N, CA, C and O atoms as CSV, one atom per row, in Angstrom:
chain,resi,resn,atom,element,x,y,z
A,1,MET,N,N,-0.363,4.906,25.373
A,1,MET,CA,C,0.247,3.698,24.898
A,1,MET,C,C,0.323,3.756,23.375
A,1,MET,O,O,-0.692,3.938,22.702
A,2,SER,N,N,1.514,3.602,22.847
A,2,SER,CA,C,1.656,3.606,21.396
A,2,SER,C,C,2.028,2.206,20.913
A,2,SER,O,O,2.758,1.469,21.576
A,3,THR,N,N,1.515,1.873,19.768
A,3,THR,CA,C,1.817,0.585,19.171
A,3,THR,C,C,2.756,0.794,17.993
A,3,THR,O,O,2.598,1.737,17.217
A,4,ILE,N,N,3.714,-0.076,17.872
A,4,ILE,CA,C,4.669,-0.019,16.775
A,4,ILE,C,C,4.310,-1.135,15.798
A,4,ILE,O,O,4.516,-2.313,16.092
A,5,TRP,N,N,3.769,-0.760,14.630
A,5,TRP,CA,C,3.388,-1.731,13.622
A,5,TRP,C,C,4.405,-1.814,12.495
A,5,TRP,O,O,4.505,-2.836,11.817
A,6,PHE,N,N,5.171,-0.724,12.291
A,6,PHE,CA,C,6.112,-0.652,11.177
A,6,PHE,C,C,7.451,-0.117,11.658
A,6,PHE,O,O,7.542,0.537,12.697
A,7,LYS,N,N,8.493,-0.409,10.877
A,7,LYS,CA,C,9.827,0.115,11.133
A,7,LYS,C,C,10.301,0.785,9.855
A,7,LYS,O,O,10.215,0.201,8.774
A,8,LYS,N,N,10.798,2.001,9.973
A,8,LYS,CA,C,11.250,2.734,8.801
A,8,LYS,C,C,12.691,2.355,8.484
A,8,LYS,O,O,13.580,2.449,9.330
A,9,ILE,N,N,12.899,1.923,7.234
A,9,ILE,CA,C,14.237,1.605,6.742
A,9,ILE,C,C,14.421,2.391,5.451
A,9,ILE,O,O,13.857,2.042,4.413
A,10,GLY,N,N,15.212,3.451,5.524
A,10,GLY,CA,C,15.376,4.311,4.350
A,10,GLY,C,C,14.077,5.028,4.040
A,10,GLY,O,O,13.533,5.739,4.884
A,11,TRP,N,N,13.581,4.837,2.820
A,11,TRP,CA,C,12.309,5.449,2.417
A,11,TRP,C,C,11.127,4.526,2.632
A,11,TRP,O,O,9.984,4.934,2.425
A,12,PHE,N,N,11.372,3.302,3.038
A,12,PHE,CA,C,10.325,2.294,3.103
A,12,PHE,C,C,9.970,1.955,4.545
A,12,PHE,O,O,10.759,2.157,5.467
A,13,TYR,N,N,8.761,1.437,4.709
A,13,TYR,CA,C,8.287,0.960,6.005
A,13,TYR,C,C,8.123,-0.547,5.922
A,13,TYR,O,O,7.466,-1.058,5.015
A,14,ILE,N,N,8.722,-1.256,6.869
A,14,ILE,CA,C,8.647,-2.704,6.934
A,14,ILE,C,C,7.735,-3.079,8.096
A,14,ILE,O,O,7.929,-2.582,9.206
A,15,PRO,N,N,6.734,-3.951,7.869
A,15,PRO,CA,C,5.862,-4.339,8.975
A,15,PRO,C,C,6.628,-5.138,10.031
A,15,PRO,O,O,7.397,-6.043,9.707
A,16,THR,N,N,6.405,-4.789,11.289
A,16,THR,CA,C,7.067,-5.479,12.394
A,16,THR,C,C,6.078,-6.212,13.297
A,16,THR,O,O,6.476,-6.826,14.288
A,17,SER,N,N,4.803,-6.149,12.959
A,17,SER,CA,C,3.795,-6.844,13.762
A,17,SER,C,C,2.806,-7.532,12.832
A,17,SER,O,O,2.822,-7.331,11.617
A,18,ILE,N,N,1.957,-8.339,13.425
A,18,ILE,CA,C,0.932,-9.048,12.653
A,18,ILE,C,C,-0.039,-8.052,12.020
A,18,ILE,O,O,-0.433,-8.216,10.865
A,19,ILE,N,N,-0.421,-7.032,12.765
A,19,ILE,CA,C,-1.367,-6.040,12.245
A,19,ILE,C,C,-0.759,-5.288,11.065
A,19,ILE,O,O,-1.441,-5.047,10.068
A,20,GLY,N,N,0.509,-4.918,11.165
A,20,GLY,CA,C,1.180,-4.250,10.058
A,20,GLY,C,C,1.257,-5.126,8.829
A,20,GLY,O,O,1.079,-4.645,7.710
A,21,SER,N,N,1.520,-6.411,9.024
A,21,SER,CA,C,1.570,-7.347,7.897
A,21,SER,C,C,0.195,-7.514,7.255
A,21,SER,O,O,0.084,-7.571,6.031
A,22,ILE,N,N,-0.837,-7.592,8.066
A,22,ILE,CA,C,-2.198,-7.738,7.536
A,22,ILE,C,C,-2.596,-6.510,6.735
A,22,ILE,O,O,-3.170,-6.643,5.654
A,23,ILE,N,N,-2.305,-5.319,7.240
A,23,ILE,CA,C,-2.633,-4.092,6.523
A,23,ILE,C,C,-1.890,-4.036,5.190
A,23,ILE,O,O,-2.467,-3.646,4.175
A,24,THR,N,N,-0.616,-4.424,5.188
A,24,THR,CA,C,0.167,-4.430,3.958
A,24,THR,C,C,-0.399,-5.433,2.958
A,24,THR,O,O,-0.505,-5.130,1.769
A,25,LEU,N,N,-0.763,-6.621,3.430
A,25,LEU,CA,C,-1.335,-7.628,2.534
A,25,LEU,C,C,-2.682,-7.197,1.971
A,25,LEU,O,O,-2.980,-7.476,0.809
A,26,PHE,N,N,-3.502,-6.522,2.775
A,26,PHE,CA,C,-4.771,-5.999,2.273
A,26,PHE,C,C,-4.556,-4.959,1.180
A,26,PHE,O,O,-5.277,-4.955,0.182
A,27,ALA,N,N,-3.580,-4.085,1.352
A,27,ALA,CA,C,-3.292,-3.068,0.335
A,27,ALA,C,C,-2.830,-3.724,-0.964
A,27,ALA,O,O,-3.259,-3.329,-2.048
A,28,ILE,N,N,-1.960,-4.721,-0.854
A,28,ILE,CA,C,-1.473,-5.417,-2.055
A,28,ILE,C,C,-2.608,-6.194,-2.719
A,28,ILE,O,O,-2.733,-6.180,-3.943
A,29,ALA,N,N,-3.433,-6.868,-1.926
A,29,ALA,CA,C,-4.563,-7.623,-2.484
A,29,ALA,C,C,-5.548,-6.683,-3.178
A,29,ALA,O,O,-6.082,-7.021,-4.234
A,30,PHE,N,N,-5.791,-5.525,-2.605
A,30,PHE,CA,C,-6.667,-4.540,-3.233
A,30,PHE,C,C,-6.111,-4.093,-4.580
A,30,PHE,O,O,-6.850,-3.999,-5.560
A,31,CYS,N,N,-4.807,-3.818,-4.631
A,31,CYS,CA,C,-4.184,-3.373,-5.880
A,31,CYS,C,C,-4.225,-4.465,-6.950
A,31,CYS,O,O,-4.447,-4.169,-8.124
A,32,VAL,N,N,-4.015,-5.712,-6.560
A,32,VAL,CA,C,-4.082,-6.816,-7.523
A,32,VAL,C,C,-5.505,-6.974,-8.046
A,32,VAL,O,O,-5.701,-7.194,-9.241
A,33,THR,N,N,-6.489,-6.866,-7.178
A,33,THR,CA,C,-7.892,-6.975,-7.594
A,33,THR,C,C,-8.264,-5.862,-8.561
A,33,THR,O,O,-8.925,-6.109,-9.570
A,34,VAL,N,N,-7.847,-4.652,-8.261
A,34,VAL,CA,C,-8.115,-3.522,-9.151
A,34,VAL,C,C,-7.432,-3.738,-10.502
A,34,VAL,O,O,-8.026,-3.474,-11.547
A,35,PHE,N,N,-6.196,-4.214,-10.483
A,35,PHE,CA,C,-5.476,-4.463,-11.721
A,35,PHE,C,C,-6.217,-5.477,-12.595
A,35,PHE,O,O,-6.393,-5.257,-13.793
A,36,VAL,N,N,-6.649,-6.583,-11.996
A,36,VAL,CA,C,-7.349,-7.617,-12.762
A,36,VAL,C,C,-8.657,-7.079,-13.327
A,36,VAL,O,O,-8.987,-7.351,-14.481
A,37,ALA,N,N,-9.406,-6.322,-12.534
A,37,ALA,CA,C,-10.688,-5.797,-12.993
A,37,ALA,C,C,-10.523,-4.785,-14.125
A,37,ALA,O,O,-11.300,-4.792,-15.080
A,38,ILE,N,N,-9.531,-3.931,-14.026
A,38,ILE,CA,C,-9.344,-2.904,-15.049
A,38,ILE,C,C,-8.675,-3.488,-16.286
A,38,ILE,O,O,-9.004,-3.100,-17.407
A,39,ASP,N,N,-7.749,-4.406,-16.099
A,39,ASP,CA,C,-7.041,-4.997,-17.238
A,39,ASP,C,C,-7.966,-5.838,-18.107
A,39,ASP,O,O,-7.706,-6.018,-19.297
A,40,ARG,N,N,-9.026,-6.345,-17.529
A,40,ARG,CA,C,-9.971,-7.173,-18.274
A,40,ARG,C,C,-10.600,-6.403,-19.434
A,40,ARG,O,O,-10.872,-6.986,-20.484
A,41,LYS,N,N,-10.836,-5.098,-19.258
A,41,LYS,CA,C,-11.514,-4.312,-20.287
A,41,LYS,C,C,-10.587,-3.333,-21.007
A,41,LYS,O,O,-11.045,-2.557,-21.846
A,42,SER,N,N,-9.314,-3.358,-20.697
A,42,SER,CA,C,-8.370,-2.439,-21.331
A,42,SER,C,C,-7.937,-2.964,-22.691
A,42,SER,O,O,-7.905,-4.171,-22.933
A,43,HIS,N,N,-7.603,-2.024,-23.573
A,43,HIS,CA,C,-7.159,-2.382,-24.912
A,43,HIS,C,C,-5.651,-2.269,-25.069
A,43,HIS,O,O,-5.084,-2.785,-26.032
A,44,SER,N,N,-4.999,-1.596,-24.128
A,44,SER,CA,C,-3.551,-1.430,-24.232
A,44,SER,C,C,-2.953,-1.283,-22.841
A,44,SER,O,O,-3.664,-1.177,-21.842
A,45,VAL,N,N,-1.640,-1.281,-22.809
A,45,VAL,CA,C,-0.942,-1.128,-21.532
A,45,VAL,C,C,-1.230,0.244,-20.926
A,45,VAL,O,O,-1.410,0.368,-19.714
A,46,SER,N,N,-1.273,1.262,-21.766
A,46,SER,CA,C,-1.524,2.607,-21.237
A,46,SER,C,C,-2.934,2.722,-20.661
A,46,SER,O,O,-3.131,3.427,-19.671
A,47,ASP,N,N,-3.914,2.048,-21.254
A,47,ASP,CA,C,-5.266,2.036,-20.670
A,47,ASP,C,C,-5.242,1.439,-19.269
A,47,ASP,O,O,-5.876,1.960,-18.352
A,48,THR,N,N,-4.511,0.350,-19.111
A,48,THR,CA,C,-4.418,-0.299,-17.803
A,48,THR,C,C,-3.731,0.622,-16.800
A,48,THR,O,O,-4.211,0.778,-15.677
A,49,LEU,N,N,-2.618,1.231,-17.190
A,49,LEU,CA,C,-1.892,2.109,-16.267
A,49,LEU,C,C,-2.721,3.321,-15.870
A,49,LEU,O,O,-2.750,3.700,-14.699
A,50,TYR,N,N,-3.393,3.929,-16.837
A,50,TYR,CA,C,-4.250,5.074,-16.510
A,50,TYR,C,C,-5.421,4.659,-15.622
A,50,TYR,O,O,-5.868,5.442,-14.784
A,51,GLY,N,N,-5.915,3.446,-15.796
A,51,GLY,CA,C,-7.044,2.976,-15.005
A,51,GLY,C,C,-6.690,2.642,-13.567
A,51,GLY,O,O,-7.461,2.934,-12.653
A,52,ILE,N,N,-5.511,2.023,-13.354
A,52,ILE,CA,C,-5.160,1.604,-11.992
A,52,ILE,C,C,-4.480,2.703,-11.192
A,52,ILE,O,O,-4.439,2.635,-9.964
A,53,PHE,N,N,-3.950,3.705,-11.863
A,53,PHE,CA,C,-3.165,4.743,-11.193
A,53,PHE,C,C,-3.865,5.362,-9.979
A,53,PHE,O,O,-3.269,5.383,-8.902
A,54,PRO,N,N,-5.104,5.869,-10.097
A,54,PRO,CA,C,-5.718,6.508,-8.919
A,54,PRO,C,C,-5.926,5.558,-7.743
A,54,PRO,O,O,-5.807,5.966,-6.588
A,55,TYR,N,N,-6.233,4.302,-8.029
A,55,TYR,CA,C,-6.484,3.340,-6.961
A,55,TYR,C,C,-5.197,2.932,-6.246
A,55,TYR,O,O,-5.150,2.854,-5.018
A,56,VAL,N,N,-4.167,2.677,-7.028
A,56,VAL,CA,C,-2.895,2.243,-6.436
A,56,VAL,C,C,-2.271,3.376,-5.622
A,56,VAL,O,O,-1.793,3.152,-4.509
A,57,ILE,N,N,-2.274,4.578,-6.168
A,57,ILE,CA,C,-1.713,5.727,-5.443
A,57,ILE,C,C,-2.491,5.974,-4.157
A,57,ILE,O,O,-1.890,6.234,-3.114
A,58,SER,N,N,-3.805,5.898,-4.215
A,58,SER,CA,C,-4.619,6.103,-3.009
A,58,SER,C,C,-4.368,5.028,-1.963
A,58,SER,O,O,-4.239,5.334,-0.778
A,59,ALA,N,N,-4.297,3.781,-2.388
A,59,ALA,CA,C,-4.084,2.678,-1.446
A,59,ALA,C,C,-2.732,2.806,-0.751
A,59,ALA,O,O,-2.642,2.642,0.465
A,60,PHE,N,N,-1.679,3.100,-1.517
A,60,PHE,CA,C,-0.359,3.187,-0.907
A,60,PHE,C,C,-0.163,4.488,-0.131
A,60,PHE,O,O,0.659,4.533,0.784
A,61,THR,N,N,-0.897,5.543,-0.474
A,61,THR,CA,C,-0.860,6.760,0.340
A,61,THR,C,C,-1.441,6.483,1.724
A,61,THR,O,O,-0.873,6.900,2.733
A,62,VAL,N,N,-2.565,5.786,1.771
A,62,VAL,CA,C,-3.170,5.430,3.057
A,62,VAL,C,C,-2.252,4.476,3.832
A,62,VAL,O,O,-2.085,4.623,5.043
A,63,LEU,N,N,-1.660,3.502,3.136
A,63,LEU,CA,C,-0.741,2.567,3.790
A,63,LEU,C,C,0.461,3.305,4.375
A,63,LEU,O,O,0.838,3.044,5.518
A,64,PHE,N,N,1.065,4.211,3.628
A,64,PHE,CA,C,2.220,4.954,4.130
A,64,PHE,C,C,1.836,5.906,5.248
A,64,PHE,O,O,2.640,6.143,6.150
A,65,TRP,N,N,0.622,6.462,5.215
A,65,TRP,CA,C,0.170,7.330,6.301
A,65,TRP,C,C,0.031,6.513,7.595
A,65,TRP,O,O,0.472,6.942,8.661
A,66,ILE,N,N,-0.586,5.333,7.481
A,66,ILE,CA,C,-0.718,4.463,8.657
A,66,ILE,C,C,0.656,4.045,9.158
A,66,ILE,O,O,0.913,4.065,10.362
A,67,ALA,N,N,1.540,3.667,8.238
A,67,ALA,CA,C,2.887,3.238,8.631
A,67,ALA,C,C,3.655,4.375,9.303
A,67,ALA,O,O,4.371,4.143,10.277
A,68,ASN,N,N,3.515,5.578,8.803
A,68,ASN,CA,C,4.207,6.722,9.400
A,68,ASN,C,C,3.716,7.005,10.810
A,68,ASN,O,O,4.503,7.363,11.685
A,69,ASN,N,N,2.430,6.846,11.029
A,69,ASN,CA,C,1.858,7.129,12.350
A,69,ASN,C,C,2.036,6.002,13.357
A,69,ASN,O,O,1.815,6.197,14.552
A,70,THR,N,N,2.432,4.825,12.884
A,70,THR,CA,C,2.606,3.691,13.803
A,70,THR,C,C,4.016,3.126,13.725
A,70,THR,O,O,4.214,1.930,13.937
A,71,SER,N,N,4.986,3.961,13.425
A,71,SER,CA,C,6.368,3.488,13.340
A,71,SER,C,C,7.227,4.199,14.382
A,71,SER,O,O,6.806,5.170,15.011
A,72,ILE,N,N,8.430,3.688,14.539
A,72,ILE,CA,C,9.387,4.307,15.455
A,72,ILE,C,C,9.876,5.597,14.833
A,72,ILE,O,O,10.291,5.617,13.674
A,73,LYS,N,N,9.828,6.668,15.594
A,73,LYS,CA,C,10.279,7.965,15.093
A,73,LYS,C,C,11.778,8.100,15.282
A,73,LYS,O,O,12.285,7.987,16.398
A,74,ASN,N,N,12.494,8.344,14.172
A,74,ASN,CA,C,13.931,8.572,14.237
A,74,ASN,C,C,14.195,10.050,14.525
A,74,ASN,O,O,13.578,10.929,13.923
A,75,LYS,N,N,15.114,10.311,15.447
A,75,LYS,CA,C,15.424,11.706,15.804
A,75,LYS,C,C,16.784,12.080,15.300
A,75,LYS,O,O,17.228,13.211,15.500
């Protein structure tokens, strides 16, 4: 039994279920929290970007991996 949580549209995955929406919201909330925490002690825009980069890339890599494995496969 496979579950479809996301639908691929172009390069992006759109959540099609409650679980997909929750996972997407958790990833966005995590990125916002990281941004606020790192921006608090940064002295410039580049400090903030360098600080959040590893967290944001990791979060969205995991999100896209989950979306790829739980989406409709186009043939």
